[in-house]
Backbone as CSV, one residue per row, in Angstrom:
resi,resn,N_x,N_y,N_z,CA_x,CA_y,CA_z,C_x,C_y,C_z
1,MET,36.468,-40.390,51.079,36.063,-40.643,49.705,36.475,-42.055,49.308
2,SER,35.557,-42.762,48.623,35.855,-44.138,48.222,36.924,-44.163,47.149
3,ASP,37.615,-45.258,47.059,38.718,-45.427,46.118,38.513,-46.747,45.384
4,VAL,38.409,-46.672,44.039,38.197,-47.887,43.256,39.357,-48.846,43.440
5,SER,40.563,-48.318,43.646,41.719,-49.198,43.837,41.569,-50.024,45.107
6,ASP,40.890,-49.479,46.131,40.642,-50.249,47.344,39.677,-51.392,47.065
7,LEU,38.654,-51.120,46.254,37.728,-52.182,45.873,38.463,-53.308,45.158
8,ALA,39.312,-52.906,44.205,40.065,-53.903,43.442,41.012,-54.677,44.354
9,PHE,41.646,-53.984,45.281,42.553,-54.639,46.222,41.802,-55.657,47.071
10,PHE,40.649,-55.274,47.610,39.908,-56.169,48.489,39.372,-57.375,47.708
11,ALA,38.899,-57.150,46.482,38.419,-58.259,45.665,39.570,-59.226,45.353
12,ARG,40.752,-58.675,45.066,41.908,-59.535,44.794,42.307,-60.310,46.042
13,LEU,42.249,-59.667,47.195,42.594,-60.332,48.450,41.693,-61.533,48.680
14,MET,40.396,-61.369,48.468,39.466,-62.470,48.700,39.608,-63.550,47.629
15,GLN,39.997,-63.150,46.430,40.216,-64.137,45.374,41.438,-64.996,45.690
16,CYS,42.487,-64.344,46.201,43.703,-65.096,46.529,43.534,-65.933,47.798
17,GLY,42.780,-65.428,48.781,42.453,-66.225,49.954,43.374,-66.072,51.130
18,SER,44.506,-65.361,50.978,45.411,-65.163,52.117,46.259,-63.928,51.863
19,LEU,46.845,-63.406,52.958,47.701,-62.228,52.827,48.951,-62.548,52.023
20,SER,49.533,-63.711,52.276,50.785,-64.056,51.594,50.557,-64.277,50.102
21,ALA,49.445,-64.959,49.738,49.160,-65.192,48.318,48.883,-63.869,47.615
22,THR,48.199,-62.948,48.299,47.927,-61.642,47.709,49.218,-60.863,47.536
23,ALA,50.102,-60.939,48.546,51.390,-60.239,48.451,52.184,-60.754,47.262
24,GLN,52.201,-62.072,47.071,52.933,-62.653,45.937,52.315,-62.194,44.613
25,GLU,50.978,-62.149,44.564,50.276,-61.737,43.350,50.606,-60.287,43.000
26,LEU,50.659,-59.439,44.037,50.876,-58.014,43.801,52.357,-57.637,43.770
27,GLY,53.225,-58.566,44.136,54.662,-58.279,44.138,55.095,-57.402,45.299
28,VAL,54.439,-57.562,46.455,54.789,-56.786,47.642,54.973,-57.766,48.801
29,THR,55.232,-57.244,49.987,55.422,-58.102,51.152,54.095,-58.305,51.880
30,PRO,53.930,-59.428,52.599,52.700,-59.641,53.381,52.402,-58.529,54.366
31,PRO,53.406,-57.968,55.088,53.085,-56.861,56.001,52.470,-55.654,55.297
32,SER,52.907,-55.383,54.054,52.335,-54.236,53.342,50.873,-54.492,52.988
33,VAL,50.537,-55.755,52.654,49.146,-56.105,52.394,48.323,-55.933,53.662
34,SER,48.875,-56.388,54.798,48.177,-56.262,56.073,47.953,-54.797,56.434
35,ARG,48.967,-53.948,56.200,48.830,-52.526,56.507,47.760,-51.877,55.617
36,ARG,47.718,-52.285,54.347,46.716,-51.679,53.442,45.309,-52.098,53.850
37,LEU,45.144,-53.353,54.259,43.837,-53.813,54.713,43.406,-53.059,55.967
38,SER,44.349,-52.876,56.905,44.033,-52.138,58.135,43.654,-50.691,57.817
39,ALA,44.367,-50.071,56.864,44.070,-48.690,56.488,42.685,-48.595,55.852
40,LEU,42.324,-49.602,55.058,41.004,-49.613,54.425,39.910,-49.722,55.484
41,GLU,40.095,-50.639,56.445,39.095,-50.808,57.505,38.986,-49.547,58.360
42,GLN,40.128,-48.894,58.590,40.107,-47.673,59.382,39.355,-46.566,58.637
43,ARG,39.567,-46.479,57.319,38.877,-45.447,56.535,37.374,-45.685,56.511
44,LEU,36.967,-46.964,56.406,35.542,-47.281,56.352,34.899,-47.269,57.732
45,GLY,35.725,-47.455,58.768,35.194,-47.472,60.125,34.518,-48.781,60.494
46,VAL,34.819,-49.845,59.760,34.241,-51.166,60.065,35.318,-52.222,59.858
47,ARG,35.119,-53.379,60.501,36.000,-54.511,60.260,35.436,-55.309,59.097
48,LEU,36.274,-55.584,58.108,35.847,-56.331,56.923,36.147,-57.818,57.034
49,LEU,37.219,-58.158,57.765,37.644,-59.546,57.880,37.973,-59.891,59.323
50,ASN,37.660,-61.127,59.681,38.198,-61.716,60.911,39.388,-62.553,60.491
51,ARG,40.585,-62.151,60.983,41.815,-62.766,60.499,42.440,-63.655,61.569
52,THR,42.912,-64.820,61.106,43.779,-65.659,61.935,45.053,-65.872,61.135
53,THR,45.955,-66.653,61.659,47.216,-66.895,60.941,46.979,-67.669,59.645
54,ARG,45.860,-68.384,59.557,45.643,-69.226,58.371,44.401,-68.865,57.554
55,THR,43.459,-68.163,58.148,42.193,-67.944,57.439,41.805,-66.466,57.421
56,LEU,40.977,-66.144,56.421,40.354,-64.830,56.306,38.855,-65.066,56.205
57,ALA,38.102,-64.598,57.202,36.659,-64.802,57.211,35.953,-63.456,57.095
58,LEU,35.069,-63.349,56.117,34.355,-62.098,55.890,33.374,-61.808,57.022
59,THR,33.370,-60.579,57.481,32.317,-60.124,58.379,31.082,-59.789,57.524
60,HIS,29.973,-59.445,58.191,28.774,-59.044,57.455,29.077,-57.821,56.584
61,GLU,29.805,-56.857,57.175,30.162,-55.653,56.428,31.108,-55.992,55.275
62,GLY,32.003,-56.943,55.516,32.926,-57.356,54.465,32.202,-57.999,53.294
63,GLU,31.175,-58.808,53.586,30.385,-59.429,52.528,29.696,-58.375,51.663
64,ARG,29.118,-57.358,52.339,28.439,-56.297,51.587,29.434,-55.528,50.721
65,TYR,30.594,-55.212,51.287,31.606,-54.440,50.556,32.106,-55.224,49.347
66,LEU,32.321,-56.521,49.552,32.814,-57.349,48.453,31.759,-57.495,47.357
67,ASP,30.507,-57.749,47.759,29.437,-57.960,46.786,29.201,-56.706,45.947
68,LYS,29.011,-55.578,46.616,28.788,-54.330,45.889,30.030,-53.908,45.119
69,GLY,31.189,-54.141,45.717,32.433,-53.752,45.060,32.654,-54.494,43.759
70,ARG,32.411,-55.813,43.774,32.561,-56.588,42.538,31.615,-56.083,41.452
71,HIS,30.385,-55.715,41.862,29.418,-55.197,40.895,29.916,-53.883,40.283
72,ILE,30.443,-53.005,41.129,30.966,-51.723,40.647,32.148,-51.935,39.711
73,LEU,33.042,-52.829,40.084,34.215,-53.102,39.244,33.801,-53.684,37.888
74,SER,32.772,-54.548,37.902,32.291,-55.132,36.658,31.694,-54.065,35.749
75,GLU,30.882,-53.159,36.333,30.288,-52.093,35.538,31.348,-51.149,34.990
76,LEU,32.356,-50.869,35.782,33.432,-50.002,35.327,34.184,-50.636,34.156
77,ALA,34.466,-51.934,34.267,35.164,-52.629,33.187,34.329,-52.627,31.909
78,GLU,33.000,-52.814,32.062,32.113,-52.803,30.900,32.081,-51.423,30.261
79,LEU,32.030,-50.377,31.082,32.040,-49.015,30.564,33.322,-48.740,29.784
80,GLU,34.445,-49.164,30.314,35.714,-48.931,29.630,35.781,-49.689,28.309
81,ARG,35.210,-50.912,28.282,35.174,-51.666,27.018,34.311,-50.947,25.980
82,GLU,33.163,-50.394,26.451,32.277,-49.684,25.532,32.946,-48.434,24.969
83,LEU,33.631,-47.695,25.845,34.295,-46.484,25.388,35.423,-46.809,24.421
84,ALA,36.161,-47.870,24.719,37.232,-48.278,23.808,36.655,-48.756,22.487
85,GLY,35.533,-49.503,22.569,34.907,-50.006,21.349,34.319,-48.913,20.492
86,SER,33.872,-47.796,21.132,33.252,-46.722,20.361,34.244,-46.041,19.439
87,GLN,35.532,-46.208,19.714,36.547,-45.601,18.867,37.137,-46.585,17.864
88,SER,36.709,-47.832,17.932,37.285,-48.829,17.046,36.379,-49.074,15.858
89,ALA,36.969,-49.578,14.779,36.209,-49.874,13.569,35.379,-51.132,13.784
90,PRO,34.170,-51.176,13.225,33.336,-52.369,13.386,33.931,-53.555,12.638
91,GLN,33.646,-54.738,13.130,34.081,-55.947,12.456,33.121,-57.080,12.803
92,GLY,33.112,-58.103,11.973,32.246,-59.238,12.217,30.966,-59.183,11.412
93,LEU,30.062,-60.117,11.722,28.840,-60.320,10.939,27.716,-59.401,11.408
94,LEU,27.026,-58.786,10.429,25.844,-57.968,10.686,24.713,-58.491,9.805
95,ARG,23.594,-58.858,10.430,22.454,-59.428,9.699,21.368,-58.362,9.568
96,VAL,21.074,-57.992,8.314,20.186,-56.867,8.032,18.971,-57.357,7.255
97,ASN,17.798,-56.844,7.645,16.555,-57.132,6.922,15.987,-55.808,6.421
98,ALA,15.428,-55.811,5.197,14.831,-54.596,4.638,13.685,-54.980,3.720
99,THR,12.831,-54.009,3.408,11.725,-54.251,2.493,12.250,-54.502,1.086
100,LEU,11.448,-55.181,0.276,11.900,-55.626,-1.046,12.350,-54.472,-1.941
101,GLY,11.422,-53.572,-2.277,11.747,-52.528,-3.245,12.800,-51.564,-2.749
102,PHE,12.591,-50.999,-1.556,13.548,-50.046,-1.007,14.884,-50.734,-0.722
103,GLY,14.803,-51.978,-0.296,16.037,-52.725,-0.032,16.873,-52.908,-1.281
104,ARG,16.220,-53.275,-2.397,16.955,-53.459,-3.655,17.569,-52.158,-4.149
105,ARG,16.749,-51.106,-4.160,17.190,-49.860,-4.786,18.141,-49.044,-3.921
106,HIS,17.982,-49.110,-2.602,18.724,-48.185,-1.751,19.578,-48.845,-0.681
107,ILE,19.031,-49.864,0.026,19.808,-50.483,1.104,20.961,-51.314,0.545
108,ALA,20.710,-52.071,-0.523,21.789,-52.890,-1.105,22.979,-52.034,-1.540
109,PRO,22.782,-50.914,-2.267,23.936,-50.063,-2.585,24.601,-49.472,-1.346
110,ALA,23.792,-49.147,-0.320,24.370,-48.609,0.918,25.232,-49.661,1.611
111,VAL,24.770,-50.920,1.611,25.549,-52.013,2.198,26.858,-52.191,1.442
112,SER,26.803,-52.084,0.114,28.024,-52.190,-0.693,29.042,-51.131,-0.277
113,ALA,28.566,-49.895,-0.085,29.459,-48.817,0.330,29.960,-49.044,1.759
114,PHE,29.094,-49.620,2.614,29.470,-49.850,4.013,30.615,-50.855,4.130
115,VAL,30.511,-51.990,3.444,31.565,-53.004,3.563,32.850,-52.544,2.881
116,ARG,32.720,-51.642,1.920,33.934,-51.074,1.317,34.625,-50.138,2.313
117,ALA,33.821,-49.404,3.083,34.389,-48.493,4.082,34.919,-49.242,5.301
118,TYR,34.282,-50.393,5.620,34.678,-51.183,6.797,34.927,-52.625,6.357
119,PRO,36.080,-52.893,5.804,36.348,-54.202,5.183,36.390,-55.375,6.150
120,LYS,36.416,-55.127,7.450,36.411,-56.233,8.408,35.000,-56.689,8.761
121,THR,33.999,-56.062,8.159,32.617,-56.460,8.424,32.110,-57.408,7.344
122,GLU,31.109,-58.198,7.714,30.349,-59.013,6.764,28.874,-58.673,6.960
123,VAL,28.133,-58.581,5.866,26.706,-58.253,5.958,25.895,-59.307,5.223
124,GLN,24.907,-59.847,5.905,23.907,-60.709,5.277,22.630,-59.889,5.156
125,LEU,22.203,-59.618,3.924,21.021,-58.796,3.668,19.891,-59.680,3.162
126,GLN,18.777,-59.679,3.906,17.591,-60.397,3.461,16.481,-59.386,3.202
127,LEU,15.843,-59.516,2.044,14.771,-58.609,1.655,13.428,-59.310,1.771
128,SER,12.507,-58.699,2.491,11.160,-59.241,2.628,10.250,-58.123,3.096
129,ASP,8.992,-58.168,2.687,8.052,-57.145,3.120,7.434,-57.475,4.470
130,ARG,7.688,-58.663,4.985,7.183,-59.028,6.309,8.211,-58.658,7.368
131,MET,7.749,-57.916,8.357,8.631,-57.497,9.444,9.061,-58.702,10.266
132,PRO,10.381,-58.947,10.395,10.825,-60.091,11.193,10.699,-59.819,12.688
133,VAL,10.721,-60.877,13.472,10.719,-60.743,14.931,12.175,-60.587,15.370
134,LEU,12.605,-59.346,15.570,14.012,-59.092,15.875,14.420,-59.661,17.221
135,THR,13.459,-59.722,18.159,13.803,-60.239,19.479,14.098,-61.737,19.440
136,ALA,13.777,-62.400,18.324,14.075,-63.826,18.202,15.534,-64.074,17.860
137,GLY,16.258,-63.020,17.463,17.690,-63.145,17.224,18.094,-63.510,15.821
138,ALA,17.140,-63.575,14.873,17.494,-63.949,13.499,18.178,-62.807,12.754
139,PHE,17.862,-61.556,13.146,18.453,-60.387,12.499,18.936,-59.406,13.557
140,ASP,19.886,-58.557,13.140,20.390,-57.517,14.028,19.660,-56.193,13.803
141,VAL,19.431,-55.851,12.536,18.820,-54.569,12.182,17.771,-54.803,11.109
142,SER,16.628,-54.107,11.231,15.611,-54.128,10.178,15.318,-52.699,9.750
143,ILE,15.224,-52.470,8.431,14.929,-51.155,7.884,13.471,-51.141,7.455
144,ARG,12.674,-50.249,8.050,11.224,-50.247,7.831,10.686,-48.832,7.647
145,PHE,9.497,-48.760,7.006,8.795,-47.497,6.776,7.727,-47.286,7.855
146,GLY,7.318,-46.029,8.032,6.183,-45.719,8.883,6.555,-45.614,10.342
147,GLU,5.550,-45.747,11.200,5.785,-45.661,12.641,6.500,-46.916,13.135
148,PRO,7.439,-46.779,14.071,8.094,-47.965,14.645,7.059,-48.927,15.209
149,PRO,7.134,-50.218,14.880,6.059,-51.137,15.225,6.057,-51.657,16.648
150,GLU,7.209,-51.673,17.326,7.280,-52.310,18.629,8.000,-51.430,19.633
151,ALA,7.370,-51.243,20.790,8.012,-50.467,21.848,9.239,-51.192,22.394
152,ARG,9.296,-52.511,22.178,10.419,-53.292,22.713,11.692,-53.107,21.902
153,LEU,11.606,-52.428,20.746,12.756,-52.246,19.879,13.292,-50.822,19.981
154,VAL,14.586,-50.680,19.764,15.193,-49.361,19.620,14.936,-48.895,18.185
155,ALA,14.469,-47.661,18.018,14.154,-47.122,16.689,14.985,-45.864,16.446
156,ARG,15.719,-45.844,15.338,16.500,-44.674,14.934,16.056,-44.262,13.538
157,LYS,15.579,-43.027,13.400,15.151,-42.559,12.077,16.372,-42.273,11.231
158,ILE,16.445,-42.902,10.060,17.610,-42.701,9.207,17.340,-41.704,8.086
159,VAL,16.059,-41.502,7.732,15.762,-40.490,6.716,14.270,-40.151,6.774
160,ALA,13.953,-38.872,6.562,12.557,-38.446,6.513,11.942,-38.874,5.184
161,ASN,10.648,-39.099,5.197,9.972,-39.593,4.006,8.480,-39.318,4.156
162,ARG,7.754,-39.284,3.048,6.306,-39.153,3.096,5.703,-39.850,1.887
163,ARG,4.428,-40.194,1.974,3.716,-40.821,0.867,2.922,-39.751,0.124
164,ILE,3.074,-39.730,-1.186,2.420,-38.701,-1.978,1.563,-39.333,-3.069
165,LEU,0.644,-38.530,-3.613,-0.193,-38.936,-4.745,0.457,-38.439,-6.027
166,CYS,0.500,-39.304,-7.030,1.119,-38.906,-8.289,0.574,-39.749,-9.438
167,ALA,0.835,-39.295,-10.656,0.381,-40.008,-11.857,1.209,-39.540,-13.044
168,ALA,1.154,-40.302,-14.131,1.858,-39.938,-15.353,1.167,-38.748,-16.017
169,PRO,1.922,-37.851,-16.632,1.312,-36.709,-17.318,0.260,-37.130,-18.347
170,ALA,0.480,-38.243,-19.056,-0.479,-38.690,-20.075,-1.815,-39.053,-19.448
171,TYR,-1.774,-39.704,-18.273,-3.031,-40.044,-17.597,-3.769,-38.777,-17.173
172,LEU,-3.058,-37.853,-16.574,-3.699,-36.630,-16.093,-4.283,-35.805,-17.236
173,ALA,-3.602,-35.798,-18.371,-4.100,-35.033,-19.516,-5.370,-35.635,-20.097
174,ALA,-5.560,-36.932,-19.936,-6.699,-37.624,-20.559,-7.894,-37.771,-19.629
175,HIS,-7.802,-37.277,-18.395,-8.884,-37.477,-17.433,-9.221,-36.168,-16.734
176,PRO,-10.400,-36.094,-16.107,-10.825,-34.866,-15.422,-9.825,-34.465,-14.332
177,PRO,-9.714,-33.177,-14.070,-8.767,-32.718,-13.047,-9.142,-33.237,-11.662
178,ILE,-8.115,-33.393,-10.827,-8.310,-33.846,-9.445,-8.117,-32.633,-8.549
179,VAL,-9.217,-32.168,-7.962,-9.192,-30.939,-7.174,-9.300,-31.227,-5.680
180,THR,-10.080,-32.241,-5.310,-10.270,-32.606,-3.908,-10.013,-34.103,-3.745
181,PRO,-9.764,-34.562,-2.522,-9.555,-36.002,-2.322,-10.714,-36.852,-2.820
182,ARG,-11.942,-36.357,-2.745,-13.097,-37.138,-3.196,-13.042,-37.436,-4.683
183,ASP,-12.346,-36.592,-5.442,-12.229,-36.843,-6.880,-11.489,-38.150,-7.172
184,LEU,-10.675,-38.619,-6.231,-9.906,-39.848,-6.456,-10.821,-41.050,-6.672
185,SER,-11.984,-41.044,-6.036,-12.893,-42.190,-6.163,-13.451,-42.320,-7.572
186,ARG,-13.323,-41.270,-8.391,-13.814,-41.321,-9.764,-12.687,-41.569,-10.765
187,HIS,-11.495,-41.852,-10.253,-10.339,-42.097,-11.117,-9.851,-43.539,-10.941
188,ALA,-9.092,-44.001,-11.943,-8.419,-45.293,-11.816,-7.242,-45.120,-10.865
189,CYS,-7.247,-45.864,-9.782,-6.159,-45.809,-8.804,-5.490,-47.175,-8.742
190,ILE,-4.192,-47.153,-8.704,-3.414,-48.395,-8.653,-3.213,-48.743,-7.179
191,VAL,-3.887,-49.791,-6.746,-3.924,-50.116,-5.324,-2.834,-51.135,-4.992
192,VAL,-2.123,-50.857,-3.907,-1.084,-51.769,-3.429,-1.522,-52.308,-2.072
193,ARG,-1.570,-53.625,-1.959,-1.903,-54.243,-0.674,-0.626,-54.364,0.139
194,GLU,-0.564,-53.645,1.260,0.625,-53.624,2.087,0.268,-53.905,3.535
195,ASN,0.955,-54.877,4.114,0.793,-55.205,5.528,-0.683,-55.383,5.873
196,HIS,-1.155,-54.630,6.884,-2.541,-54.785,7.328,-3.393,-53.571,6.971
197,ASP,-2.927,-52.753,6.010,-3.706,-51.587,5.608,-5.040,-52.024,5.009
198,ALA,-6.074,-51.218,5.254,-7.386,-51.513,4.681,-7.297,-51.453,3.163
199,TYR,-7.594,-52.558,2.523,-7.405,-52.657,1.079,-8.403,-51.752,0.358
200,GLY,-7.873,-50.918,-0.565,-8.737,-50.060,-1.358,-9.212,-48.811,-0.642
201,HIS,-8.651,-48.526,0.534,-9.006,-47.303,1.257,-7.720,-46.504,1.507
202,TRP,-7.664,-45.302,0.939,-6.502,-44.447,1.140,-6.806,-43.428,2.227
203,GLN,-5.976,-43.429,3.257,-6.091,-42.440,4.324,-5.052,-41.355,4.076
204,ILE,-5.534,-40.159,3.816,-4.630,-39.050,3.507,-4.971,-37.866,4.407
205,HIS,-4.015,-36.970,4.544,-4.232,-35.815,5.409,-3.520,-34.590,4.854
206,ALA,-4.040,-33.438,5.205,-3.424,-32.142,4.900,-3.494,-31.322,6.176
207,GLY,-2.389,-31.262,6.896,-2.412,-30.628,8.207,-3.312,-31.402,9.142
208,GLN,-4.312,-30.744,9.701,-5.239,-31.391,10.624,-6.418,-32.044,9.914
209,ARG,-6.552,-31.794,8.633,-7.665,-32.382,7.878,-7.357,-33.833,7.514
210,GLN,-8.309,-34.701,7.710,-8.147,-36.128,7.423,-9.242,-36.573,6.459
211,GLU,-8.866,-37.432,5.515,-9.844,-38.014,4.588,-9.523,-39.492,4.397
212,THR,-10.569,-40.318,4.337,-10.429,-41.713,3.935,-11.240,-41.896,2.663
213,VAL,-10.559,-42.235,1.584,-11.199,-42.318,0.268,-11.171,-43.762,-0.200
214,LYS,-12.334,-44.270,-0.621,-12.396,-45.614,-1.211,-11.997,-45.492,-2.679
215,VAL,-10.958,-46.211,-3.065,-10.421,-46.114,-4.416,-10.405,-47.499,-5.060
216,GLY,-10.274,-47.504,-6.350,-10.192,-48.761,-7.087,-9.765,-48.502,-8.523
217,GLY,-9.552,-49.551,-9.242,-9.133,-49.449,-10.630,-8.890,-50.823,-11.203
218,PRO,-8.519,-50.889,-12.459,-8.345,-52.196,-13.095,-7.090,-52.943,-12.658
219,LEU,-6.155,-52.260,-11.988,-4.891,-52.897,-11.623,-4.636,-52.787,-10.117
220,ALA,-4.197,-53.876,-9.530,-3.808,-53.916,-8.124,-2.665,-54.908,-7.980
221,THR,-1.837,-54.729,-6.969,-0.668,-55.592,-6.774,-0.233,-55.531,-5.316
222,ASN,0.626,-56.470,-4.942,1.246,-56.402,-3.611,2.696,-55.937,-3.703
223,ASP,3.119,-55.487,-4.888,4.508,-55.078,-5.108,4.556,-53.606,-5.509
224,GLY,5.223,-52.790,-4.700,5.276,-51.357,-4.953,5.969,-51.000,-6.243
225,GLU,7.037,-51.720,-6.603,7.762,-51.409,-7.831,6.893,-51.658,-9.058
226,THR,6.102,-52.735,-9.003,5.172,-53.007,-10.103,4.143,-51.890,-10.223
227,ALA,3.633,-51.417,-9.087,2.650,-50.338,-9.102,3.232,-49.077,-9.735
228,VAL,4.478,-48.741,-9.401,5.106,-47.554,-9.980,5.242,-47.709,-11.491
229,ASN,5.637,-48.890,-11.944,5.775,-49.109,-13.387,4.431,-48.961,-14.102
230,TRP,3.354,-49.448,-13.467,2.034,-49.271,-14.063,1.645,-47.795,-14.085
231,GLY,2.021,-47.073,-13.030,1.754,-45.638,-13.028,2.490,-44.929,-14.148
232,LEU,3.736,-45.307,-14.380,4.515,-44.721,-15.465,3.896,-45.035,-16.825
233,ASP,3.226,-46.177,-16.921,2.554,-46.550,-18.168,1.223,-45.838,-18.356
234,GLY,0.826,-45.013,-17.361,-0.384,-44.228,-17.514,-1.658,-44.913,-17.095
235,HIS,-1.563,-45.924,-16.203,-2.749,-46.686,-15.822,-3.538,-46.058,-14.678
236,GLY,-3.010,-45.033,-14.006,-3.801,-44.443,-12.946,-2.987,-43.702,-11.905
237,ILE,-3.658,-43.404,-10.771,-3.071,-42.624,-9.679,-2.357,-43.559,-8.706
238,LEU,-1.211,-43.107,-8.214,-0.426,-43.846,-7.228,-0.421,-43.110,-5.890
239,LEU,-0.377,-43.858,-4.802,-0.042,-43.324,-3.483,1.210,-44.069,-3.042
240,ARG,2.369,-43.411,-3.224,3.636,-44.099,-2.997,4.584,-43.248,-2.164
241,SER,5.548,-43.922,-1.556,6.602,-43.254,-0.823,7.388,-42.335,-1.754
242,LEU,7.706,-41.139,-1.251,8.476,-40.197,-2.056,9.811,-40.797,-2.484
243,TRP,10.407,-41.635,-1.619,11.673,-42.252,-1.993,11.508,-43.254,-3.132
244,ASP,10.280,-43.768,-3.332,10.035,-44.683,-4.446,9.955,-43.945,-5.784
245,VAL,9.435,-42.720,-5.753,9.100,-42.041,-7.012,9.900,-40.771,-7.246
246,ALA,10.809,-40.400,-6.334,11.554,-39.146,-6.476,12.229,-38.999,-7.837
247,PRO,12.931,-40.023,-8.362,13.575,-39.846,-9.673,12.559,-39.593,-10.789
248,CYS,11.393,-40.234,-10.695,10.359,-40.051,-11.718,9.761,-38.653,-11.654
249,LEU,9.637,-38.101,-10.455,9.153,-36.727,-10.312,10.183,-35.742,-10.846
250,GLN,11.452,-36.000,-10.557,12.511,-35.108,-11.001,12.644,-35.101,-12.521
251,SER,12.393,-36.247,-13.134,12.501,-36.340,-14.597,11.220,-35.915,-15.311
252,GLY,10.123,-35.738,-14.569,8.854,-35.361,-15.178,8.025,-36.529,-15.671
253,ARG,8.485,-37.756,-15.417,7.710,-38.922,-15.859,6.478,-39.138,-14.984
254,LEU,6.499,-38.596,-13.777,5.333,-38.569,-12.904,5.128,-37.140,-12.420
255,CYS,3.879,-36.807,-12.136,3.538,-35.491,-11.594,2.778,-35.675,-10.291
256,GLN,3.054,-34.802,-9.328,2.353,-34.906,-8.058,0.917,-34.436,-8.206
257,VAL,0.013,-35.109,-7.513,-1.413,-34.808,-7.504,-1.799,-34.377,-6.087
258,LEU,-2.660,-33.368,-5.973,-3.068,-32.862,-4.658,-1.841,-32.679,-3.747
259,PRO,-0.949,-31.777,-4.100,0.326,-31.665,-3.368,0.186,-31.328,-1.893
260,ASP,-0.969,-30.767,-1.473,-1.150,-30.461,-0.047,-1.493,-31.704,0.777
261,TRP,-1.820,-32.791,0.089,-2.261,-34.009,0.775,-1.197,-35.080,0.707
262,GLN,-1.088,-35.868,1.770,-0.138,-36.977,1.797,-0.690,-38.128,2.615
263,GLY,-0.079,-39.287,2.442,-0.535,-40.488,3.124,0.007,-40.596,4.533
264,ALA,-0.146,-41.790,5.100,0.307,-42.054,6.464,1.811,-41.832,6.580
265,PRO,2.319,-41.576,7.793,3.759,-41.352,7.980,4.589,-42.470,7.355
266,ALA,5.675,-42.077,6.709,6.490,-43.066,5.993,7.976,-42.855,6.232
267,ASP,8.340,-42.218,7.363,9.764,-42.065,7.668,10.422,-43.436,7.711
268,ILE,11.705,-43.469,7.426,12.429,-44.734,7.311,13.283,-44.911,8.565
269,TRP,13.098,-46.064,9.210,13.684,-46.326,10.525,14.614,-47.535,10.482
270,ALA,15.634,-47.472,11.295,16.446,-48.647,11.612,15.994,-49.155,12.976
271,LEU,15.577,-50.415,13.034,15.065,-51.022,14.258,16.003,-52.133,14.701
272,TYR,16.254,-52.202,16.009,17.095,-53.274,16.528,16.780,-53.509,18.005
273,PRO,17.103,-54.701,18.517,16.797,-55.018,19.921,17.632,-54.181,20.886
274,PRO,17.105,-53.881,22.073,17.862,-53.105,23.064,19.199,-53.740,23.432
275,ARG,19.285,-55.073,23.352,20.548,-55.734,23.723,21.694,-55.344,22.793
276,LEU,21.374,-54.778,21.600,22.409,-54.372,20.646,22.684,-52.872,20.689
277,GLU,22.153,-52.199,21.724,22.312,-50.751,21.834,23.778,-50.336,21.834
278,GLN,24.629,-51.151,22.456,26.047,-50.807,22.558,26.908,-51.526,21.519
279,SER,26.279,-52.214,20.587,27.045,-52.921,19.555,27.706,-51.927,18.606
280,THR,29.016,-52.012,18.465,29.728,-51.122,17.551,29.260,-51.331,16.117
281,ARG,29.066,-52.593,15.722,28.623,-52.863,14.339,27.292,-52.178,14.053
282,VAL,26.333,-52.347,14.954,25.005,-51.768,14.742,25.072,-50.244,14.777
283,ARG,25.753,-49.701,15.766,25.832,-48.251,15.909,26.459,-47.604,14.680
284,VAL,27.572,-48.160,14.216,28.256,-47.575,13.067,27.435,-47.760,11.790
285,PHE,26.791,-48.924,11.644,25.985,-49.172,10.447,24.809,-48.194,10.363
286,VAL,24.100,-47.993,11.476,22.957,-47.073,11.473,23.424,-45.645,11.193
287,GLY,24.533,-45.252,11.804,25.082,-43.925,11.518,25.513,-43.781,10.068
288,PHE,26.078,-44.846,9.512,26.494,-44.826,8.113,25.286,-44.633,7.196
289,LEU,24.193,-45.369,7.473,22.986,-45.225,6.663,22.443,-43.797,6.729
290,THR,22.421,-43.227,7.931,21.918,-41.862,8.093,22.724,-40.889,7.248
291,ASP,24.050,-40.996,7.309,24.909,-40.115,6.508,24.769,-40.398,5.020
292,TYR,24.649,-41.667,4.674,24.540,-42.071,3.266,23.305,-41.449,2.616
293,PHE,22.166,-41.527,3.307,20.943,-40.983,2.728,20.914,-39.457,2.777
294,ALA,21.574,-38.874,3.771,21.664,-37.411,3.828,22.458,-36.878,2.644
295,ARG,23.461,-37.649,2.188,24.277,-37.227,1.058,23.641,-37.537,-0.291
296,SER,22.687,-38.456,-0.277,22.129,-38.936,-1.543,21.445,-37.808,-2.299
297,THR,21.691,-37.750,-3.584,21.040,-36.737,-4.417,19.574,-37.040,-4.618
298,MET,19.150,-38.267,-4.205,17.741,-38.646,-4.333,16.942,-38.237,-3.120
299,ALA,17.614,-37.733,-2.093,16.888,-37.378,-0.876,15.884,-36.277,-1.201
300,ALA,14.647,-36.524,-0.831,13.595,-35.531,-1.070,13.052,-35.089,0.272
301,GLY,13.037,-33.793,0.509,12.699,-33.314,1.827,11.291,-33.613,2.245
């Protein structure tokens, strides 16, 4: 059976370059180093070194043992660092990107709680609706809605979410009832231009049923928070993330429309490059967000 201590011994021997230097390094006598080397070669059944009184020359087998051994020792050291780091508190700089509205209302308070819980961390939070190129190294983590955009990124879902149709009670009371998705085309709808979505076309589904409805109205914007405020003012129907409108639904300021129907997937994800998979800061931050939103009284199933 192989012994990691033998690998370490042989690597140290070659680093020191002689039996006597290795003996001095290890605090033993040169004969004991020679005996250990002979025992190692006997166990492996091959000669690792051609030895003279002054030199140590690697055999072909010795080169292979040293090369593979150093690789194994390096991986073992990295594993031990990762395991030790997994039990330590995060520290240092974490660069986070999030969408404007959700970032202001939810990620910023979560970051405040995170740095209070882990005072050795620093967080730079940038809010933008444009997805950054994480592989370029400008950010560590991005918080986004919908399907994960890149296979090259690690994606961790931090909270479930869906897009729903809703409107102010005053609007619904003053207009014909909405019974089917097609009825939306005859109503004022507050359209939000987001990313590359087809402008003015709402894709909604109920189970396996799919509908694409062309909608319009007197008001349109590229800002979700503005759209919600217009909806609260009674200007029309909204298709918004449940996390955007949950408090308004709970208070009765908005009412859900066509409750069996919902928009495209809107789960909320933490995205980061694979190179940060073992980062303690990233791992703890993503876990913190998951727990934070699970505890939130605003969480809507």
